[in-house]
C-alpha positions in Angstrom: -2.6 8.2 -51.8 -4.6 5.0 -52.8 -5.7 2.7 -49.9 -3.5 -0.3 -49.4 -5.5 -3.6 -48.9 -3.9 -5.8 -46.4 -5.1 -9.4 -46.0 -5.6 -10.5 -42.4 -5.4 -14.0 -41.2 -9.0 -13.8 -40.0 -10.1 -12.8 -43.5 -8.3 -15.6 -45.1 -9.5 -18.2 -42.6 -13.1 -17.0 -42.9 -12.9 -17.3 -46.7 -11.4 -20.9 -46.5 -14.0 -21.9 -43.9 -16.8 -20.5 -46.0 -15.5 -22.4 -49.1 -15.3 -25.6 -47.0 -18.9 -25.3 -45.8 -20.2 -24.6 -49.2 -18.3 -27.6 -50.6 -19.6 -29.8 -47.8 -23.1 -28.7 -48.3 -23.0 -29.3 -52.1 -21.5 -32.8 -51.8 -23.9 -33.7 -49.0 -26.8 -33.0 -51.4 -25.3 -35.5 -53.9 -24.6 -38.1 -51.2 -27.9 -37.8 -49.5 -29.7 -38.6 -52.7 -28.3 -42.2 -52.7 -30.8 -44.6 -51.2 -29.3 -47.9 -52.1 -25.5 -47.7 -52.8 -23.9 -50.3 -54.9 -22.1 -53.0 -52.9 -18.9 -52.7 -54.9 -18.5 -49.1 -53.6 -17.7 -50.4 -50.1 -19.2 -49.6 -46.7 -17.6 -46.2 -46.3 -17.8 -45.0 -49.9 -19.1 -41.6 -48.8 -16.0 -40.6 -46.9 -13.9 -39.9 -50.0 -16.2 -37.2 -51.4 -16.9 -35.8 -48.0 -13.2 -35.2 -47.5 -12.0 -34.2 -51.1 -14.7 -32.0 -52.2 -14.7 -29.5 -49.2 -10.9 -29.4 -49.2 -11.0 -28.5 -52.9 -13.6 -25.9 -52.4 -11.7 -24.4 -49.5 -8.6 -24.1 -51.6 -10.7 -22.6 -54.4 -12.1 -20.0 -52.0 -8.7 -18.4 -51.8 -9.3 -17.3 -55.4 -12.1 -15.0 -54.1 -9.4 -13.0 -52.5 -7.7 -12.4 -55.8 -8.5 -8.6 -55.9 -6.8 -8.2 -52.4 -3.8 -10.5 -53.3 -3.2 -8.3 -56.4 -3.8 -5.1 -54.5 -6.1 -3.7 -57.2 -7.5 -0.3 -56.5 -9.6 0.5 -59.6 -13.1 -0.6 -59.2 -13.5 -2.2 -62.7 -10.2 -4.2 -62.1 -11.5 -5.4 -58.7 -14.7 -6.5 -60.2 -12.9 -8.4 -63.0 -10.6 -10.0 -60.6 -13.5 -10.9 -58.4 -15.4 -12.5 -61.3 -12.2 -14.4 -62.3 -11.8 -15.6 -58.6 -15.4 -16.8 -58.7 -14.7 -18.8 -61.8 -11.7 -20.3 -60.3 -13.7 -21.2 -57.1 -16.4 -22.9 -59.2 -13.7 -24.8 -61.2 -12.0 -26.0 -58.0 -15.3 -27.1 -56.5 -16.3 -28.9 -59.7 -12.9 -30.6 -59.8 -13.4 -31.7 -56.1 -16.9 -33.1 -56.9 -15.4 -35.1 -59.8 -12.5 -36.4 -57.8 -14.6 -37.2 -54.8 -17.3 -39.1 -56.6 -15.1 -40.9 -59.1 -15.8 -44.5 -59.0 -19.1 -44.1 -57.1 -21.7 -41.8 -58.5 -19.4 -40.4 -61.2 -18.8 -43.6 -63.1 
């Protein structure tokens, strides 16, 4: 009998939190490189990227659980699903960076 992969709330929350922290770290690198922001960006220009990018990457981190969501047993199918999940995570984080920095650094 093949093993049944069950997703636990702890696993899901850990993945989402990890994705959030990765997104926050990446966008913080972009924001910390700005020494003199343009006045038209406003005083709190960095709030938008600091909110949007980590949320997008947290949602994208759910894609890393794709093999478990699909209940794949075969090792090569799990590896393919994990690679697909990694691509989806990277696409979600890239989209979050673009949406967060639109109108400021991404002009």
